[in-house]
N, C-alpha and C positions, 0 to 999 in steps of 0.2 A: 546849955544844950543846943540852943538855936545857932550860936556862933560856931560850935563844933560841926553841926550839920551843914552850915553854909560853907565852911572851909572844905568839908569833904566833897560837896557838890562841885565846887570850883576845880578842885584837884581831879576829880573824876572826868569832868568835861575836857580839861587840858589833855589828859591821857588818851581820850578818845579821838582827838583831832588827827593824829598821824594815821590811825587806822582808817579814817574816813577819806583822807587825802593821799591814798597810796599812789606812788610814782611808778608808772608802767614804762618809762623811757628805757632805752638801751643802757645796760650796765657793762662797762669794760671788764672782761674776765681777767683773772690772774694770769700773768705770762707763763706759758709752758713752752719749753724748747722742744721742737719737733725733729730738728735735724741740725747737725753741725759737722763740718769737715773742711780741712785744708788739704785734702788728697794725700795725707801722710800715711806712713806705714805700708800696708799691703794693698793699697788702692791701685788699680791698673785698668787700662782700656783693653777690653776683649776684642781682638782683631778678627774674630770669626764672623763671617758674613752668613747669617742664618737664612735658610731658604724661605722665601715668601715674607720677608721681614722688612721690605722697603729700605734696605741698606741702613738699618739701625746698628750702632756699635755700642755695646753695653759697657758702662763703667762699673767695675765690680770690686769687691774686697772690703776689708774692715779698716777704717781709720783708727790706728792704734793710739792716737793722741786723744781723740774725742770719744771713741767707742762706738760710733755710728757706722752703719753698713751702707754700701752702694749695692744695687741701684736704689735711687731715692724713691721713697714710697709714702710720702705725706698724703693726707686726705684720702687714703685708700687707693692711691695711684698704683698702676701696674705697668711693667715693661718699659720704664723710663730709661732713656738712652740718648746718645748723640745721634742726630738724624742728618745724614748726608742727602741733600736735596738738589737736584739738577746740577750735579757736581762734576760732570764730564769725567767719570771714572776716577774720581778723587784727584783730578788735576786742578780743578778750580778751587777746591777747599781742602784744608788739611787740619788735623787736630792730633795732639799728643800731650802726655803729661811730661813736664820738664822740671828740672831743678834749677831755680833761678834765685836771684837776690830779691828778698821780700821788702816790704815797706820799712822794716826796722833794720835793714842792712844785713840780716842773717839769711842763710840759705833756706829755701822753702820749695815744696812741690806745688805746682800750679798747672791749671789746664791752659794750654796754648792753643789758639785757633788762628787760622790764616785763610784769607780769601784772596786769591790771585786775580780772578776776573769773574765777571757775571755772565753766565750763558743763558739767562732767563730769570729764574727766581732762585738763583744759587744761594745756598746758606748751609750752615751746619750748627744748629742750636743743640743744647742739651734740653730735651723735652721731658717734662714731668707729665706722664701720659695716663689717660683713662681715669681721671680723678672721679671719685665717687661722691665725696662731700663737696659739691661744687658751689655752695652758697656760704661757705665758711669764711670768716675773716682770716687774713694772713699778713705776716710781716716778714719780708725777705731782705737779708742784708749780706753784702759781699764786697770784696775788694776787686778792683779791675785796674789794669794798666793798658793804655792805648798807645799805638804808634803815633808819631807826630806827622809823618809825611802825608797821610791821607786826609788830614783835617785842615788843610790850608789851600785846597783847590776851590774855586768859586762854585756855588750852587750844587754842592754835593750833600749826601746824607748817609748815615749809618745808624744802626740800632743794635743794642745788646740786651734788651729785656722787653718781653711782651707776653701777653696771654690772650687766649680766645675762648669764648663761650661756645656752647653747642650750636651747630648750624651756622656758624659764621661764614663758612665757605659757600653756603647757599643764600647768603644775604639776609639771614634771619637772626643772626647772633650779634655778638659784640666783641670788640677787641680793645684792650688797653695796651698802649705802646709808648716807649720812650725813644726819642730820636736825638741825634746830634746833627744839626744842619750847618751848612756854611753859607754866608751871604754873598753878595756880588763881589765883595773884596776878599773872599776866602776866609773870613773871620768865623770861627765856630761858635754856635750857641745851642742852648737846650730847647727841645720842643716836646711837650707831653700831650697826648690826645687819647680820647675815647671815640670809637667810630663803629658803624655798622657795615661800612665798606671803606676802602682806602681813600676814595675821592671826596667823600662828604662826611667829615668829622661831626659827631654830635657835639663835642666840645674840644677845644684845643687851647694850649697855653704856652707862650714863649717866655724864655728867661735869657736876657742878654747881660744881666748884671753879675752873675756868678761865672767866673772864668772856667772854661773847659780845660781840665788838666790834661797835659799830653806828656807821654814818656815818663809818667810817674804814677805810683799807686794812689788810688783814692777810693773812698768808701761810698757805696750806693745803698740807699734804703728805699724799699717800696712797701707801702702798706695800703690795704683796702678794707673798709668796713662795708660788707655786702648788704645793701638795702635798696629797695625800690621806693623808699620814702625820701624825704628831704635830708635825712641824716646820713645818707650814703656818702662815702669818702674814698678818694684816691689821693695818695700822697707820695711824692718823690723828693728825697733829700740827697744831697751830695756833700760829703765831709761835714755833716751835721747841719747844713744850711738848706732851707726849703727851696727847691727848684720850682715846684708847682704843687698846688693843692686844689682839688675839685671837690665840691660838695653838692649833693643832689641825688636824684634817682639814678641808680647805678647803671643798669643796662637798658632800662625802659621796656624790657620784654620778658623778664623773669627766666631767661635762659641761664642755666647754671654753667659755671666754669668747667671747661673740658680739659685743657692742658695749658701748661706754663712753659714758655721758652726762656729758660735761664741760661745765660751765656750765649745768647743769640749773636751770630755774626752775619750781617746781611746789609746790603746797600750798594750804591753805585760809586762810592769813594774807594776805588781799588787801585793798586793792591793795598791791603790793610791787614793788621794783625792785632791780637790782644791776649792778655793773660787774665785768668779768673782765679781767685783764691779766697779762703776764709769765709765760706758760705755758712750762714746761720738762717734758720727758718723757725719762726715762732707763731703762736696762735693769735698774738696781738702785739701792739707796740710795747717795747720794753723801756722806753724813755721818751 
């Protein structure tokens, strides 16, 4: 009887340990697809200029391949659209949906964007606007094809993805942004940064080891785990290779994400153009 009681006591103690040592760390959720589109089927750009709408042009319709609808409305976003900014009456920037040769050699529809010159802060991103759930994790994946001519001039820059938190324009928020810079010899390289204003980055990371693809399709992945603790994460991958990864307090000020500039076209390396295709957005990393 004593041996049986002793065995029971040991087993009971072992079973109690996990309950006492509960792990409260972040647990990665199961991946959920929030949006997917290659602009196929009935997707189109609405050319109507709506009064009082700051020259936003809405992408509308159903992608008949994926079943998702435009405008894009992840995280409770509303009124997402192409935003013509400082565009000189659409002379400085231009956007349309084109049928082109895709990464696999087959015909595909893609978003074409062109910047001819910069008249100040000229740009034409697709903005995912008025986000409600601004502290959620997100994983964004898409293909892009860049022109070659704009990326071989010395000391130039361009960007095609960024987001801003609330109050960034007032110097109280935060921005995550990806750049392609060129050095003194006109060689392009990657630059990833988080900042509270453009001139003083909170952190920045260069990568000169992964070549910048030009005039060919390549895959971009952006992921962030929103946290003001040391487990905050911002990740950028190109063709499956890590361009840069930041870990630490994410914004440093608890300001939630306000809008995402997906398919941004902005910079001084003009004229330039690009195609965007095969957009996927998930609630977490899928691989």
